[in-house]
C-alpha positions as CSV (number, residue, x, y, z in Angstrom):
1,M,-3.3,-1.8,32.3
2,M,-4.5,-4.8,30.1
3,F,-7.2,-5.6,32.7
4,F,-8.4,-2.0,32.5
5,E,-8.5,-2.0,28.7
6,N,-10.4,-5.3,28.6
7,M,-12.9,-4.0,31.2
8,R,-13.5,-0.9,29.2
9,K,-14.1,-2.9,26.1
10,D,-16.6,-5.1,27.9
11,I,-18.4,-1.9,29.2
12,R,-18.4,-0.6,25.7
13,K,-20.2,-3.7,24.4
14,T,-22.8,-3.3,27.0
15,I,-23.3,0.4,26.1
16,D,-23.6,-0.6,22.4
17,S,-26.3,-3.1,23.3
18,I,-28.3,-0.5,25.3
19,Y,-27.9,1.9,22.3
20,T,-29.8,-0.4,20.1
21,F,-32.9,-0.1,22.4
22,D,-32.6,3.5,23.5
23,S,-30.1,5.6,21.6
24,E,-31.2,8.9,23.2
25,L,-30.5,7.6,26.7
26,V,-27.0,6.5,25.8
27,T,-26.0,9.6,23.8
28,G,-27.6,12.0,26.2
29,T,-25.9,10.4,29.3
30,I,-22.5,10.4,27.6
31,S,-22.8,14.0,26.4
32,E,-24.0,15.3,29.7
33,K,-21.2,13.6,31.7
34,A,-18.5,14.7,29.3
35,L,-19.7,18.3,28.9
36,N,-20.2,18.8,32.7
37,T,-16.7,17.5,33.5
38,L,-15.1,19.6,30.8
39,S,-17.0,22.7,31.9
40,D,-15.9,22.1,35.5
41,Y,-12.3,21.8,34.5
42,E,-12.5,24.9,32.3
43,A,-13.9,26.8,35.4
44,G,-11.0,25.8,37.5
45,S,-12.3,22.7,39.4
46,Q,-9.8,20.2,40.6
47,L,-10.3,16.8,38.9
48,S,-8.7,13.4,39.5
49,W,-6.8,12.2,36.5
50,E,-9.3,9.3,36.2
51,S,-12.2,11.8,35.9
52,A,-10.3,13.9,33.4
53,E,-9.3,10.9,31.2
54,L,-12.9,9.6,31.3
55,A,-14.3,12.9,30.1
56,V,-12.0,12.9,27.1
57,Y,-12.7,9.2,26.4
58,L,-16.4,9.8,26.4
59,V,-16.0,12.4,23.7
60,F,-14.0,9.8,21.7
61,M,-16.6,7.1,22.4
62,Y,-19.6,9.4,21.5
63,G,-18.4,9.5,17.9
64,E,-17.9,5.7,17.7
65,I,-21.4,4.8,18.9
66,G,-24.0,4.7,16.2
67,G,-21.5,4.9,13.4
68,K,-22.9,6.2,10.2
69,E,-26.1,7.5,11.9
70,K,-24.2,10.6,13.0
71,G,-22.9,11.4,9.5
72,R,-19.4,11.4,8.1
73,G,-16.8,14.0,7.6
74,R,-17.9,17.6,8.3
75,T,-21.6,16.6,8.6
76,A,-20.8,14.7,11.8
77,F,-19.9,18.0,13.5
78,C,-22.2,20.7,11.9
79,V,-25.7,20.9,10.6
80,A,-24.9,21.6,7.0
81,P,-27.2,21.2,4.0
82,P,-27.0,17.7,2.6
83,N,-26.9,18.7,-1.0
84,I,-23.6,20.7,-1.1
85,P,-21.8,19.7,-4.3
86,K,-18.6,17.8,-3.8
87,E,-16.5,20.3,-5.6
88,A,-17.8,23.1,-3.4
89,R,-17.2,21.5,-0.1
90,K,-13.7,22.8,0.3
91,T,-14.8,26.4,-0.2
92,V,-17.9,26.5,1.9
93,D,-17.7,28.4,5.2
94,Y,-19.0,25.8,7.6
95,S,-18.6,28.2,10.5
96,N,-22.0,29.6,9.5
97,Y,-23.7,26.3,10.4
98,P,-24.7,25.3,13.9
99,L,-22.8,22.4,15.6
100,T,-24.2,19.0,16.1
101,P,-24.0,17.5,19.6
102,Q,-20.7,15.8,18.6
103,G,-19.4,19.1,17.4
104,E,-20.3,20.8,20.7
105,M,-18.5,18.1,22.6
106,M,-15.4,18.6,20.5
107,Q,-15.6,22.3,20.9
108,A,-15.9,21.9,24.7
109,L,-12.9,19.6,24.6
110,I,-10.6,22.1,22.9
111,R,-11.9,25.1,25.0
112,S,-11.4,23.3,28.3
113,R,-7.6,23.0,27.7
114,I,-7.8,19.7,29.4
115,S,-4.9,18.6,27.2
116,A,-2.7,20.4,29.7
117,Y,-3.8,18.1,32.5
118,P,-0.6,16.8,34.1
119,H,-1.1,13.1,33.5
120,P,0.0,11.2,30.3
121,S,-3.2,9.2,30.0
122,V,-5.2,12.3,29.7
123,A,-2.9,13.8,27.1
124,M,-2.8,10.6,25.1
125,Q,-6.6,10.3,25.0
126,F,-6.9,14.0,23.9
127,F,-4.6,13.4,21.0
128,E,-6.3,10.2,20.0
129,T,-9.6,12.1,19.9
130,A,-8.2,15.1,18.0
131,A,-6.7,12.9,15.3
132,R,-9.7,10.7,15.1
133,Y,-12.1,13.6,14.7
134,A,-9.9,16.0,12.7
135,D,-12.8,16.8,10.4
136,F,-14.2,18.9,13.3
137,F,-11.4,21.4,12.7
138,K,-12.6,21.9,9.2
139,V,-15.9,23.4,10.4
140,R,-14.3,25.4,13.3
141,K,-10.9,26.4,12.0
142,E,-10.3,28.7,14.9
143,H,-9.5,25.6,17.0
144,V,-6.8,24.3,14.6
145,L,-4.0,26.4,16.2
146,P,-4.9,25.5,19.9
147,A,-4.8,21.8,18.9
148,L,-1.5,22.2,17.1
149,E,0.0,24.0,20.1
150,A,-0.9,21.0,22.2
151,F,0.6,18.6,19.7
152,L,3.8,20.6,19.5
153,D,4.7,21.3,23.1
154,S,5.5,19.1,26.0
155,R,2.0,17.7,26.0
156,G,2.6,16.0,22.7
157,I,5.6,15.3,20.4
158,H,7.9,16.8,23.1
159,H,6.4,14.9,26.0
160,P,9.0,13.6,28.5
161,L,7.8,10.0,28.2
162,A,9.1,8.2,25.1
163,A,6.0,6.0,25.0
164,V,3.8,9.0,24.6
165,R,6.0,10.6,22.0
166,K,6.0,7.5,19.9
167,R,2.2,7.4,19.6
168,V,1.8,11.2,19.2
169,F,4.3,11.2,16.3
170,Y,1.8,9.2,14.3
171,L,-1.2,11.1,15.6
172,F,0.4,14.5,14.7
173,H,1.2,13.2,11.2
174,R,-2.4,12.1,10.8
175,F,-3.8,15.4,12.1
176,V,-1.6,17.4,9.7
177,Q,-2.4,15.2,6.7
178,I,-6.1,15.4,7.2
179,L,-6.0,19.2,7.7
180,R,-3.5,19.9,5.0
181,I,-5.8,22.4,3.1
182,D,-7.1,23.9,6.4
183,I,-3.8,24.9,8.0
184,D,-2.9,28.5,7.2
185,P,0.3,28.6,5.0
186,A,1.5,31.5,7.1
187,H,1.9,29.1,10.1
188,V,3.9,26.5,8.2
189,S,7.3,28.0,9.0
190,V,6.5,28.3,12.7
191,I,5.3,24.7,12.9
192,L,8.4,23.4,11.0
193,Q,10.6,25.4,13.4
194,A,8.8,23.7,16.3
195,I,9.5,20.2,15.0
196,Q,13.0,20.9,13.7
197,D,14.7,19.1,16.6
198,L,12.7,15.9,15.7
199,L,13.8,16.0,12.0
200,T,17.3,14.7,12.9
201,V,18.8,11.3,12.6
202,D,20.3,9.9,15.8
203,V,21.5,6.3,16.0
204,E,22.6,4.5,19.1
205,I,23.7,0.9,19.7
206,P,22.5,-0.4,23.0
207,D,25.3,-1.3,25.4
208,D,23.7,-4.7,26.1
209,F,23.2,-5.6,22.4
210,E,24.1,-9.2,21.6
211,P,23.0,-10.5,18.2
212,P,21.9,-14.1,17.9
213,P,24.7,-16.4,16.6
214,G,24.8,-16.4,12.8
215,S,22.4,-13.5,12.4
216,D,22.8,-10.4,10.3
217,I,24.0,-7.9,12.9
218,L,22.6,-4.8,11.0
219,S,19.2,-6.4,10.6
220,E,19.1,-7.3,14.3
221,L,20.2,-3.7,15.2
222,L,17.3,-2.3,13.2
223,K,14.9,-4.3,15.4
224,E,16.2,-2.2,18.3
225,G,15.2,1.0,16.5
226,A,11.5,1.1,17.0
227,M,11.7,4.8,18.0
228,F,13.1,5.8,14.7
229,D,10.4,3.9,12.8
230,T,7.7,6.1,14.5
231,Q,9.9,9.2,14.1
232,L,9.5,8.7,10.3
233,Y,6.0,10.0,10.7
234,M,7.5,13.3,11.7
235,F,9.4,13.5,8.4
236,E,6.2,12.7,6.5
237,A,4.4,15.3,8.5
238,A,7.1,17.8,7.5
239,G,6.4,16.9,3.9
240,S,2.7,17.5,4.4
241,L,3.4,20.9,5.9
242,V,5.7,21.9,3.0
243,S,3.0,20.8,0.5
244,I,0.7,23.4,2.0
245,L,2.9,26.1,0.3
246,W,2.0,24.8,-3.2
247,A,0.6,28.2,-4.3
248,V,4.1,29.8,-4.2
249,P,6.5,27.2,-5.7
250,E,9.6,29.3,-5.0
251,I,8.9,29.5,-1.3
252,Q,7.9,25.8,-1.2
253,A,11.1,24.7,-2.9
254,A,13.2,26.8,-0.5
255,T,11.3,25.5,2.5
256,L,11.8,21.9,1.4
257,Q,15.5,22.5,0.8
258,A,15.8,23.8,4.3
259,V,14.2,20.6,5.6
260,I,16.3,18.2,3.6
261,N,19.7,20.0,3.8
262,P,20.7,18.8,7.3
263,I,19.9,15.2,6.4
264,L,21.8,15.4,3.1
265,T,24.8,16.8,5.0
266,R,24.7,14.1,7.6
267,L,24.4,11.5,4.8
268,S,27.3,12.9,2.9
269,N,29.5,13.0,6.0
270,C,28.8,9.3,6.8
271,L,29.4,8.2,3.2
272,Q,32.9,9.8,3.3
273,I,33.9,7.7,6.3
274,P,35.8,4.6,5.0
275,L,34.6,1.3,6.3
276,A,37.2,-0.2,8.6
277,G,35.7,-3.7,9.1
278,S,35.1,-2.9,12.8
279,D,32.0,-2.5,15.0
280,A,32.2,1.2,14.4
281,D,31.0,0.5,10.8
282,H,27.6,-0.6,12.1
283,L,26.8,2.8,13.5
284,N,27.8,4.5,10.3
285,I,25.8,2.1,8.1
286,L,22.7,2.4,10.2
287,T,23.0,6.2,10.1
288,V,23.1,6.1,6.3
289,H,20.1,3.7,6.4
290,H,18.1,6.1,8.6
291,C,19.0,9.1,6.5
292,I,17.8,7.4,3.3
293,R,14.5,6.4,4.9
294,A,14.0,9.9,6.4
295,L,14.6,11.5,3.0
296,G,12.1,9.1,1.4
297,S,9.4,9.8,4.0
298,I,9.3,13.6,3.3
299,P,7.9,13.3,-0.3
300,K,5.3,10.8,1.0
301,G,3.7,13.7,2.9
302,F,2.9,15.4,-0.5
303,P,-0.2,14.6,-2.5
304,E,0.0,11.8,-4.9
305,Y,1.3,12.7,-8.4
306,P,-1.9,12.8,-10.6
307,S,-2.5,10.6,-13.6
308,P,-3.5,12.0,-16.0
309,V,-2.0,15.4,-15.1
310,P,-4.7,18.2,-15.1
311,P,-4.0,21.3,-17.2
312,D,-3.7,23.6,-14.2
313,Y,-1.5,21.3,-12.1
314,I,1.3,22.9,-10.2
315,P,4.0,20.3,-9.7
316,P,5.8,19.8,-6.4
317,P,9.5,20.7,-5.9
318,I,10.8,18.3,-8.5
319,A,14.4,19.6,-8.4
320,E,14.5,18.8,-4.6
321,F,13.0,15.4,-5.2
322,R,15.6,14.7,-7.8
323,Q,18.3,15.8,-5.3
324,I,16.9,13.2,-2.9
325,A,17.0,10.5,-5.6
326,E,20.6,11.3,-6.5
327,A,21.6,11.1,-2.8
328,I,20.1,7.7,-2.5
329,L,21.8,6.4,-5.6
330,I,25.2,7.7,-4.4
331,S,24.5,5.9,-1.1
332,L,23.7,2.6,-3.0
333,N,26.9,2.9,-5.0
334,I,29.0,3.2,-1.9
335,M,27.2,0.9,0.5
336,G,24.9,-1.2,-1.7
337,Q,26.6,-4.4,-0.6
338,F,24.6,-4.1,2.7
339,R,21.1,-5.4,2.5
340,V,19.7,-2.8,4.9
341,I,20.9,-0.1,2.5
342,R,19.2,-1.8,-0.4
343,E,16.0,-2.1,1.6
344,A,16.1,1.6,2.6
345,A,16.6,2.6,-1.1
346,R,13.6,0.5,-2.2
347,F,11.5,2.0,0.6
348,S,12.4,5.6,-0.3
349,F,12.2,5.3,-4.0
350,G,8.7,3.9,-3.6
351,R,7.7,7.0,-1.7
352,L,9.5,9.3,-4.1
353,I,7.5,7.8,-7.0
354,F,4.3,8.5,-5.1
355,A,4.9,12.2,-5.1
356,A,7.2,12.8,-8.1
357,G,5.7,10.3,-10.6
358,P,7.5,10.1,-13.9
359,S,9.7,13.1,-13.1
360,I,12.3,10.7,-11.6
361,T,12.1,8.0,-14.2
362,E,15.6,8.6,-15.5
363,F,17.0,7.4,-12.2
364,I,15.3,4.0,-12.4
365,P,17.9,2.2,-14.6
366,R,20.7,3.2,-12.2
367,L,18.6,2.2,-9.3
368,M,17.9,-1.3,-10.7
369,A,21.6,-1.8,-11.7
370,S,22.6,-1.0,-8.1
371,L,20.0,-3.1,-6.5
372,L,20.7,-6.2,-8.7
373,S,24.5,-5.9,-8.4
374,H,24.2,-7.2,-4.8
375,F,20.9,-9.1,-5.0
376,E,20.3,-11.9,-2.6
377,P,17.7,-14.7,-3.3
378,T,16.0,-13.9,0.0
379,E,15.2,-10.4,-1.2
380,F,13.3,-11.7,-4.2
381,V,9.8,-11.2,-2.8
382,D,10.5,-7.6,-1.6
383,F,12.2,-6.7,-4.8
384,I,9.4,-8.0,-7.0
385,G,6.9,-6.2,-4.8
386,F,8.9,-3.0,-5.3
387,L,9.0,-3.6,-9.1
388,S,5.3,-4.2,-9.2
389,H,4.7,-0.9,-7.4
390,M,6.9,1.0,-9.8
391,T,5.3,-0.7,-12.8
392,H,1.8,0.3,-11.6
393,K,3.0,3.9,-11.0
394,L,5.2,4.6,-14.0
395,H,3.8,2.4,-16.8
396,E,5.5,3.1,-20.1
397,Q,8.5,4.8,-18.5
398,L,9.6,1.5,-17.0
399,R,9.4,-0.5,-20.3
400,G,13.1,-0.6,-20.9
401,V,13.9,-1.8,-17.4
402,L,11.3,-4.5,-17.5
403,D,12.5,-5.7,-20.9
404,E,16.0,-6.2,-19.5
405,I,15.1,-8.0,-16.3
406,L,12.1,-10.2,-17.2
407,M,13.9,-13.3,-18.2
408,P,16.5,-13.2,-15.5
409,L,13.7,-13.1,-13.0
410,T,11.9,-15.9,-14.7
411,T,15.0,-18.0,-14.6
412,H,15.2,-17.4,-10.8
413,I,11.5,-18.4,-10.3
414,S,12.0,-21.5,-12.4
415,T,14.8,-22.5,-10.0
416,V,12.7,-21.8,-7.0
417,I,9.7,-23.9,-8.0
418,S,11.9,-26.8,-9.0
419,Q,13.6,-27.1,-5.6
420,F,12.5,-29.8,-3.2
421,V,10.6,-28.4,-0.2
422,T,11.9,-29.7,3.1
423,G,9.6,-28.0,5.6
424,T,6.8,-25.6,6.3
425,D,9.1,-22.5,6.2
426,D,10.4,-23.5,2.7
427,S,6.8,-24.1,1.5
428,V,5.6,-20.7,2.7
429,A,8.7,-19.0,1.2
430,R,8.1,-20.7,-2.1
431,M,4.4,-19.7,-2.2
432,D,5.3,-16.1,-1.3
433,T,7.8,-16.1,-4.1
434,K,5.4,-17.4,-6.7
435,K,2.7,-15.0,-5.6
436,A,5.0,-12.0,-5.9
437,Y,6.1,-13.1,-9.4
438,L,2.6,-13.8,-10.7
439,T,1.3,-10.5,-9.3
440,F,4.1,-8.8,-11.1
441,L,3.2,-10.5,-14.4
442,N,-0.4,-9.5,-14.0
443,T,0.6,-5.9,-13.1
444,I,2.6,-5.7,-16.4
445,M,-0.5,-6.7,-18.3
446,S,-2.8,-4.3,-16.5
447,S,-0.3,-1.5,-17.0
448,H,-0.5,-1.9,-20.8
449,L,3.1,-3.3,-21.1
450,G,2.3,-6.8,-22.2
451,S,4.3,-6.5,-25.4
452,I,7.4,-6.8,-23.3
453,F,6.7,-10.6,-23.2
454,V,7.1,-10.8,-27.0
455,S,9.8,-8.2,-27.5
456,Q,12.8,-8.9,-29.7
457,Q,14.8,-9.6,-26.6
458,N,12.3,-11.9,-24.9
459,M,10.6,-13.7,-27.8
460,P,13.4,-16.4,-28.0
461,N,12.6,-17.4,-24.4
462,L,8.8,-17.1,-24.7
463,Q,8.0,-20.8,-24.5
464,P,10.2,-21.6,-21.4
465,F,8.6,-18.5,-19.8
466,L,5.1,-19.8,-20.6
467,E,6.0,-23.3,-19.4
468,T,7.0,-21.8,-16.0
469,V,3.7,-20.0,-15.7
470,L,1.8,-23.2,-16.8
471,Q,3.7,-25.2,-14.2
472,M,2.3,-22.9,-11.5
473,A,-1.2,-23.1,-13.0
474,A,-1.1,-26.9,-12.8
475,D,-0.3,-26.9,-9.0
476,S,-3.5,-27.4,-7.2
477,S,-1.7,-27.6,-3.8
478,D,-1.3,-23.8,-4.1
479,L,-4.7,-22.5,-5.1
480,L,-4.1,-18.8,-4.7
481,N,-1.2,-18.9,-7.1
482,Q,-2.9,-21.3,-9.4
483,K,-5.7,-18.7,-9.9
484,L,-3.1,-16.0,-10.5
485,A,-1.3,-18.1,-13.1
486,L,-4.5,-19.0,-14.9
487,S,-5.6,-15.3,-14.9
488,F,-2.3,-14.3,-16.5
489,L,-2.6,-17.0,-19.2
490,A,-6.0,-15.7,-20.1
491,K,-4.7,-12.1,-20.3
492,F,-1.7,-13.2,-22.3
493,L,-3.8,-15.1,-24.9
494,T,-6.2,-12.3,-25.2
495,S,-3.3,-10.2,-26.5
496,F,-1.1,-12.7,-28.2
497,G,-3.1,-15.8,-29.0
498,H,-4.7,-14.6,-32.2
499,A,-4.0,-16.4,-35.6
500,T,-3.9,-13.0,-37.3
501,A,-3.7,-9.4,-36.0
502,P,-7.1,-8.4,-34.5
503,E,-9.1,-5.9,-36.6
504,T,-9.1,-3.4,-33.8
505,T,-6.5,-2.6,-31.2
506,G,-9.1,-2.6,-28.5
507,T,-8.6,-6.3,-28.0
508,S,-5.0,-5.6,-27.2
509,A,-5.4,-3.0,-24.5
510,A,-2.9,-4.8,-22.3
511,T,-0.2,-4.1,-24.9
512,N,-1.0,-0.4,-25.3
513,G,-2.2,-1.0,-28.9
514,V,0.8,-3.0,-29.9
515,V,-0.4,-6.1,-31.9
516,V,2.0,-9.0,-32.2
517,V,1.2,-12.4,-33.8
518,V,3.2,-15.1,-32.1
519,P,4.3,-17.8,-34.5
520,G,3.4,-21.3,-33.3
521,I,1.3,-20.1,-30.4
522,E,-1.6,-22.4,-31.5
523,Q,0.6,-25.4,-30.9
524,F,1.3,-24.3,-27.3
525,I,-2.4,-23.6,-26.8
526,Y,-3.6,-27.0,-28.0
527,Q,-0.8,-29.2,-26.9
528,R,0.1,-27.7,-23.5
529,I,-2.5,-25.2,-22.2
530,L,-5.6,-27.2,-23.1
531,V,-4.2,-30.5,-21.7
532,I,-3.1,-28.9,-18.4
533,I,-6.3,-26.9,-17.7
534,F,-8.6,-29.7,-18.6
535,G,-6.9,-32.0,-16.2
536,I,-6.7,-29.7,-13.2
537,P,-10.3,-30.2,-11.9
538,L,-10.2,-33.9,-12.7
539,H,-7.3,-34.5,-10.3
540,P,-8.3,-36.3,-7.1
541,D,-6.7,-33.6,-4.9
542,F,-8.8,-30.9,-6.5
543,N,-11.3,-30.0,-3.7
544,L,-14.5,-28.7,-5.1
545,K,-15.7,-27.7,-1.6
546,D,-12.9,-25.2,-1.2
547,G,-13.8,-21.6,-2.2
548,Q,-10.4,-21.0,-3.8
549,S,-10.9,-24.2,-5.9
550,I,-14.1,-22.7,-7.3
551,A,-12.3,-19.5,-8.1
552,A,-9.6,-21.5,-10.0
553,L,-12.4,-23.4,-11.8
554,N,-13.9,-20.1,-12.9
555,E,-10.5,-19.0,-14.3
556,I,-10.3,-22.2,-16.2
557,A,-13.7,-21.6,-17.7
558,T,-12.6,-18.1,-18.7
559,L,-9.4,-19.5,-20.3
560,F,-11.5,-21.9,-22.4
561,Q,-13.6,-19.1,-23.6
562,T,-10.6,-16.9,-24.3
563,I,-9.1,-19.7,-26.5
564,I,-12.3,-19.9,-28.5
565,K,-12.4,-16.1,-28.8
566,V,-8.9,-15.6,-30.1
567,R,-8.6,-18.7,-32.3
568,G,-12.2,-18.8,-33.6
569,D,-13.5,-21.7,-35.8
570,E,-10.1,-23.3,-35.7
571,A,-10.3,-23.8,-31.9
572,V,-14.0,-24.8,-32.1
573,S,-13.1,-27.5,-34.6
574,Y,-10.0,-28.7,-32.8
575,I,-11.6,-28.8,-29.3
576,S,-14.8,-30.5,-30.4
577,T,-13.4,-33.1,-32.8
578,V,-9.9,-33.8,-31.6
579,F,-9.2,-32.7,-28.0
580,L,-12.4,-33.5,-26.1
581,P,-12.9,-36.9,-27.8
582,S,-9.3,-37.7,-26.8
583,Q,-10.3,-37.1,-23.2
584,N,-13.1,-39.7,-23.5
585,L,-16.0,-37.3,-24.0
586,T,-18.7,-38.4,-26.4
587,P,-19.2,-36.5,-29.7
588,E,-22.5,-35.1,-28.3
589,K,-21.0,-33.9,-25.1
590,S,-17.9,-32.5,-26.9
591,L,-20.2,-30.5,-29.2
592,E,-22.3,-29.3,-26.3
593,L,-19.3,-28.2,-24.3
594,T,-17.7,-26.4,-27.2
595,N,-20.9,-24.7,-28.2
596,N,-21.4,-23.4,-24.7
597,M,-17.9,-22.1,-24.6
598,R,-18.7,-20.1,-27.7
599,T,-22.2,-18.9,-27.0
600,M,-22.6,-18.4,-23.3
601,D,-21.6,-15.3,-21.4
602,K,-18.8,-15.4,-19.0
603,R,-20.8,-15.9,-15.8
604,G,-23.2,-18.4,-17.5
605,F,-20.4,-20.6,-18.8
606,Q,-18.6,-20.5,-15.4
607,K,-21.7,-21.9,-13.8
608,Y,-22.2,-24.5,-16.5
609,Y,-18.6,-25.7,-16.4
610,S,-18.7,-25.8,-12.6
611,D,-21.9,-28.0,-12.6
612,L,-20.3,-30.2,-15.3
613,I,-17.2,-30.9,-13.2
614,K,-19.2,-31.5,-10.1
615,A,-21.4,-34.0,-12.0
616,S,-18.4,-35.8,-13.3
617,R,-16.8,-36.0,-9.9
618,S,-20.0,-37.3,-8.1
């Protein structure tokens, strides 16, 4: 099979080369071959499976060749006017416009019913093509139902071969998601009924399962569950189908309730089984894990919760989403000591937030308390990534939670970066941990929550916190995280480095208009930040030929200009007459560098400073 796929790729490269010289020859030949074969099959001719599969593949390949030349979206399949306003594209009747050659090939593909050919390779290629070119069904909506019928029966998601089902689960989800506004709401209940048997949670432990010595048995068992991972696409597709019923909220809520009820019941039954400390527990815990992930996948099929919310917005079934959130929290309270359950809860809440937005904010403190009560150091990166995601989505609604956990997280990161690295794995883990933490800090600033850093609770620990960030900024052996740390320091000083409150709150956008003057911040700027950032590019290990080093150098230049901007004449005087002379710069060079910091634009000073450092290193 691998040989055949490689050969097909090589042939495709040859065809692409010919296309550059004679595009009409290539497209005409492909179109003629595909259309003739599909016409023959529709007329009742007997085809070998190889010929049938090739015909479908040619339809797929036709759309790939030439790329943007054939247009995008609906215009690839019909000859529509090019000036249709974006807001009108969803209401225009594209069936009035003639099909393009690619549209004609797609129409021939559906009409031929070649998806019924009794060979898995033909069916697979059909579904790959239908999902890849789902926009065709937006211009010829009469073909949506025939395509869905193929997806839903034994040709697709109910195919006897597991390998086919696994792939079609994803393709069906993609097809439904793209055509969400084009599927008739009247057909939703029928489609959901057709996939109901796949919206169940079934867990089996292989008879020959033997976990590696010393490993986490539950984590190893999850590696055996690849089929369920792909089945999650079916739960997400179910959510997309329910979202089609948005115009009648009562029906939508009842339909969603019917989808989630069997899973909630299964989850509740499992949670009532006491853990006996035996192998039977594994099956029960994994079932709870799967139920949580299934419940979280359903809201992901809904459109993203808008921000800001438009006046005519019709919200999704929030009561049912809250029911899902409550079920997850109950599961955490009972089984939160198991890492796989905590991972499933993070996974599902992230997806709930996508669809429900701030409507489930009240559950977040309980979620954090449950997750942190059994927190393991190895979960830090995933946990911080989850926290960054929630901060980005919920903004102000997460302020209280962030205020509580900022310093405990900083204490953990300080411990991590102070530990001795014994090998490559430890080094990579430490870099990943630093990256997650620094990304989280920058997300807080970009989400207008920067005042958390100087809140009444966190102000006493501000200097140790900044020292931790500065330590990461000084580490030129980790250039990516060095840049992130320098970027954060610039954002922090923009908001909190002023000698007095700025005249306008615009300069403190990262704090959502909250202006705080930090006592003694000038001492930290002049005695710690300036010393560290000035010394970074002068270190022998700082490689000016590395692109990431140049990026870090640009961040240093930005930080210099930020200090000048927030401290004004005080900084100009200190840097030019005290700091730079102490670094062995002549008075003339000190004055030139300081003046350029103050007068040049950002890009101009970055170039000047980069050239200055290169000259000093030559």
